[in-house]
N, C-alpha and C positions, 0 to 999 in steps of 0.2 A: 857619290850622289851629290847634287847641288844643294848647298846650304841655304837657308832661308836668308842669311846675312848677304851671301853672294848674290842671291836672286834681287834683293832690294838694291844692292849697289849697281848692278848693271841697269836695272830698270830706272834707277834714278838718273843715271848718266843719259840713258835714252830719252826720258821724259824731258830732262832740262834742254837737251839738244832739239827735241820735238817742239818745245815751246819757242825756242829761237827761230825755228823754221816757220812755224805757224804764225808767228808775229811779224815775219818778213825780215828780221834781222839777218838771217841767213836766207838770201833769196834763191830762187831757181837757178841752178847751175853754178852756185858758189861751193867752193871747196871747204869740205868739212876738216876740223883739224885732225892731224895724222894720229894714228893709233898711239905712237909713242908720246907725242905731244899731249894728247888728251890724258894718257896714263900719268904723266908728270903733273899735269894741271889738277887733276882730281885725286892724285895720289892713290891711284887704285892700279891693279895689276893689268898687263896687256891683255890677258884673257878676259878680264871684265869688260874692257873696252870693246874687244872684238865681239863679245856677246851682245853688248848695246848696239853696235853698228848692224849686227845681223837682225836685230829685232826691228830697227829702223829700216832695213832693207825690206823685211817681211811686210812693214806697214806701208811700203811703197813711197817713203819719204826720201831715201838717199839710194844711191847706186855706187857700186865699185868699178873703177875703170882700170884696166890692166897697167901696171907700171906708174900709175897716176896718183891713186888714192881713192878717197871716197868724196863724192859730190852730191848737192842737193839736187833730187830728180826734177827734171823739168816735166810738168804735168802735159798730158796730150793736149788738154785744152784748158789753160789756167782760167780759174773762176776769179772775176774781179770782186772788189769790195763794194758795197753801198757807199753813196756819197753822204756828206752831212745832210740831216733831215731839214725839211723847209716847212714847218708847221705854220698855222695862221698866227697873226701878231696880236689878236685880240682875245680875251679870256672867253672860255666856252663853259656852258652848262653841260653836264656830262649825262650819257645816256647809253652806257655800255652794258649794264647789267643783264638784260634780257639776252643779248648775244653771248655773253660770257657764261651765263647759267645754262644755256643750250649746249654749249660746247663741252663745258665741265661734266654735265649730266651724261652725255654721250660717252665721254672718256671712261666712265665707270662700268660700261658694259663689258662682260666677260669675253665677248666675241670680237671686241675691238682691239686693233693694234695701237697702243696709246702713244702716238707721235705728237699729240697736241698738249696734254696736260704735262706740266714740269714735274714729273715724279719719277724717283729712281726705281730700279727693279727691286722687287722683294728679296731677290738674291743677295743684294748688296747691303741689306740691312743686318746688324749683328743680333738677330732674333734670339738665338739660344743664350747669348751672354746676358742680354737684357731680361730674358726669362728667369735665368738663375738669380740675377740681382732682385728683381721683384719679388720672387719666392722668399729670398733671405730676408728682405725687409718686411714683408708680411709676417713673417715668424718673430722677428726681433722687435718689431715696432708696430704691433697690431692697433696701438692707440692712433697711429697716424691716419687710419682709414675711418676712425669714429669721431673725429674733430674737424671743424672748419680750418683752412689755411688762410690766414688773412695777409694782405699786403704788408710789407713789401716781398714776402715769400721767405722760404727757408734760408736760413743764414748759410748753410752748408753749400747750397747751390750758388748763392750770391757771392760767396767767397771763391768758388771756382770760376765763375764769370770774371770777376776782377783780376784773378790770377792770369786768365787767358787774354784779357784785354791788353795786357802788356805787350803781347806779340804785335799788336796793332799800333803800338806807340802810345796807348791810352794808359794813364795812371788813374786807377779807380780804387775805392774801398768798397767792401760789401754794403756799407750803408747808403752808397750811391746808386745801387741797382735795385730795380723793382722787377720781380718775376711776373710774366704775362702769359696768356693762352696763345702763344706762338707771336711770330713777328708783326702779323697783320694787326693783331690787337694792340700791340705796342704802338705802331704808327697811328692807329686810330684814337688812342688815349692822347698822344702827342698833339695831334691836329686839334682835338677838342679843347685841349688845354690853352691853345694859342690863337684859335680863330672860331669865328661864328658863321652861320648861314649867310651866303652872300659874298663872304670874303674870297678874295682872289689868292690861289696857291700855285706858285711856279713849280713846274716839275720837267724832268727830261721827256723827249719825244723821238721815237716811241718809248712808252714806259710800261711798267707792270700793270696789268688790268686790275689787280687787287687794289692798288692805289687810286685808280680812277673810281673804282666802286666805293671806297670810303669817301672820296670827295662828293660823289653823287648822292650817297646816303646822307651826309651832312648838309645838303643844299649849298655847297660852295661852288665856285668856279675854277676850272683848270686853266692855267696859262701855260701852254706848251712851248718849250724852249728849244731851238735847233740842238741837235746832239750828234757828235761825231762817233762813228762806229767803233773806233779804237779809244779815243781820248775823252769821251764822255761829253757832259753838257758845255755848250759854248758860253764861255764866261763873258765875251763881248756882247753876245745876244742877251744874256741874262742882265747885264748892266744896262742896257737899253730899255729892257722890259721893265726893270726897277724904276728907271726914269719916267716911263710912260705909264704905268700902272701902279696902283696902291697894293703892293703885293703884301700879303700878311704872313707868310710862311712859305718855305721852300723845301721841297722833298727831293733827295737826290740819292742815287745808289753810286757812290764814288768808285767802288771797287767791285768788279765783275757784275756789272748791271744786267737786268733782265728786262727786254729780250736780247739786247745787243752784245752782252758779254764785255763792255768796254771797262777800262780802268783809267781814271784820271792820273796824270803825272802828279808827283808829290807838290811840284810849284803850283799847279792848278789847285790843288785842294787847299793849299795855303791861302792863296788868292780868294778862293770862293768863301772860306771862312771869314777872312777880313773884310771882304765887300759886304757880306750880309750883316756882319756885326756893326760895320759903319752905318748902315741903314736901319739897325735895330730890328732885323728880320731874322727869326729862329729858323735854324736848319734842322730838319728831320732827316737823319741819315739812316737809310735802309742797308744794313750790312749783312743781309741774311746768306749771301753767296761768298763772302770775303774768305772764309776758311778753305774754299775750293779753288783759290787762285793757283795757277800753275807755275808761278815764278819760284825760284829756290828760297827767297826770303819774302815773307808776307809783306804786303803793302800796308802802310800805315792808314789809319781811319782818318777822316777829315776831323774828327774829334781831338785827334792828337795835336791839332793847331788851335785848339779852343782856348781862349784866354779868358773869356767872359761868361763862360757856362751856358752859351746860347746854342750849342750843338746838342741835339737830343739823339743819342746813338742807340739804335734798335737792331736786334738780331734774334736768332732762335736756333734750335737744334734739329729743326724739321728737315733740313737739307743735308744733314750729315749723319744723324743717328736714325730717325725714323720718322716719316712723316705724320704718323698716326699719334704720335706722343703730343703735338701740339703745345710745346713749352718754349717760350721765348723770353726775352728780357729787354730792358730799356734803362739807360743811364741818362735821365732828363735834365741833368744840369740844374741851372736855376729854376726849372719848373717842376722840380721834384714833388713838391707838396700838392700841386694841381693835380699831376698825374696819378700819384698814389690815391687821392681823394676819388677821382674818377674811376680808377681800377676797382675801389671798394664798391662804389655805387653801380658799377656796371656788371661785375661778375663775382665780387667778393675776393676769391682767391683761386689759386691753381692747385690742383690736387696734390697733397704732400707726398703721396705714394709716388708720383710721377717725378716730383722734384727730388726726392731723395734717390730714386733710381738713376736719374741722369747725373747728380752730384757724385754717387758712387762710381758710375761709368767714368766720368771725368778724372776721377782720382786714381782709380785702380783698374780701369776696363781696357786700357791701351788705345785712348783716343787718338793720340798723334798717329800711332800705327795705322788705325782706321782711315784717317785723313790721307796719309800717303797712299794708301792702296786706292781710295776713291779718286785721288787726282790722277793716278796713273790711269786708272780705268776710264775716267771721263775724257782725258786727253786723247786717249786711243780711239774712243768711240766717236769723238768729235772729228777727228781726221778721217775715219771710215765714212761717215755721213757725208762730210764735205766732199770727198771724193765721188760719192755716189750721186750726190746732186750735181756735180760737175759733168758726170757721165750720162745722166738721164734726164735732166731737165733742159728746157731750151736754151739755146746758145747764149742769150742775153742775160741769163740769170746771174745774179751776184750774191755773195754770201759773206757774212762777217768772219772775223778771225777772233774768237772769244778768248779772253785772257784767263778764263777759268770756267767753273760751273759745267753745265751739261745741256744748254740750249743754243740753238743756232738759228740766226735770222736770215731769212732767204728773201731776196727781192727778184721777182719774175718779170717778164716783159710787161708793158703797161696794159696790154689787152687781156691779161689773165686775172679774173676777179677771184680772189681767194675764198670769199664767202661761197660763191658757186662751186669752187674747188672742194671746198670742205664738204659741201652736201653731196656731191658726187662721190668723194672719196668714202663718206660714211656709209653709202649704200653698199660699198665693197669691202665694209669692215675694218677701214683705216680712219683713224682720228687724227686731225691736224688743228692747229690754232690759227685762224685767219687774221690778217693784219689789223682790221678795224678794231678788234679787241684791245689794242694797245694804244689807242688814240682816243681823245675826247672830241675830235672833229671829224671822225670817220675817215681818217687818212689811212694810207698803207693798204689799199684794197688790192694791190698787186703783190703784197707780202705775207709771209707766214712764219711762224716760229715752229721749229722742230725739236721735239724732246729726244735727247741723245743719252738719255739716263737709262734705257733699256738695252740689254746685251745685244750686239751685233750677231746676226744670224742671217740665213738664206731667206727666212720669212721677213725680216726687217728690211734687207735689200730689195726683195720683190716689192714690198709695200712702198718703198721710196721710188723705185722704178715705176710703179704704177701711178703714183702722184705725178711724177714727171711726164708719163704719157698724157695723163689728162690734162696737164698744163699745156703741153704741146698742142692738144687739140683746141683748147680755149684760146690760145695765141692764134692759131690758123683761123679760128671763127671770127675773131675780132675785127 
């Protein structure tokens, strides 16, 4: 019988090669390292490598050629990547909330296939283990449910956060961390600490709609910056924007951005931090998907290069443990006092029970093992969805190559209106996220974001095929 250890080994080999293929490092037709060479490189058995290669064959990523070895499979129709975005150069007032609210409300319906909202399948949530931890804490520490939890939050959880920040190259103490109600509250508090209504906030384009909603609710203006689907925000464009406009703060997702899945090179992160510090502009770093990066070694956070305390690192456990927990954190650097005060007057604190539950899971619940399993699952599901989009969508369609996470950005022909597509798909029980949700300037009308966090099934494939057929019809009508 296959042991759990052997399973992890061959899946790890397959996942690493898959990441190289998806990133383009190993392009179509390229030869994959021989079985013996890979065995030596990874210090695993030949049987383990053969299992890994068989898994990649099953995924349609590689093929065996007689007397020649394994090669990256050439897709029947290669799907191109989108180009760098071209948002407007001037700051914009934001008005995305109505569309976002409509899309998110529809995604909660039980009859909808949720390809729009970025939520994982309940099957991937360690529900049983979390329930046992909650029950144990309730028995041992009943008092935790009878008192207010005040900022900065439980020390047990802040210690665990500081410990795991080391994986991202960030040296923190528990005293530098504030616990929040999810990452979105962390970003909200940071923005309120450094900017006021009317101020200009620079950010990627396209970007996560939740960030746009915060800017909208605070009466600020969004300055969208051109962004590359693999390498993230254009630093040259950002430098010009800073010269042209009085930018008060910058919000960036350097690692595994949403919706593009881009990750900035380390040199670019260094330059970003240095550039903003030179202009005395605080950087709010949204790192909510960083733990789901597909590379063998986790990428560093931009805050790893912060020497002046001007990077405010925000993250949460909603994308890895359970969306319903809504527990996040922020390391706000020199703005710690302002953020902690705003946290207190905004929502006082975060549930002690939830904080203690997550702290115990991080310490004893096999969090790293869970992350490895999630990365393998999401990498596989992204591949399957990418192939399906290439198969069923109009020929001119382009898709991103995410570096992690579980969302895919799809750019369709110019004549396909994604809001119309959303409305048509909804009548057939399919939810998608239309492109204008991710822009302050109503851009990306021919784009959509697809949630790959739900398990692949015939039902999922039929839904993607149907969206593709509707897109074909809209393209013909335009």
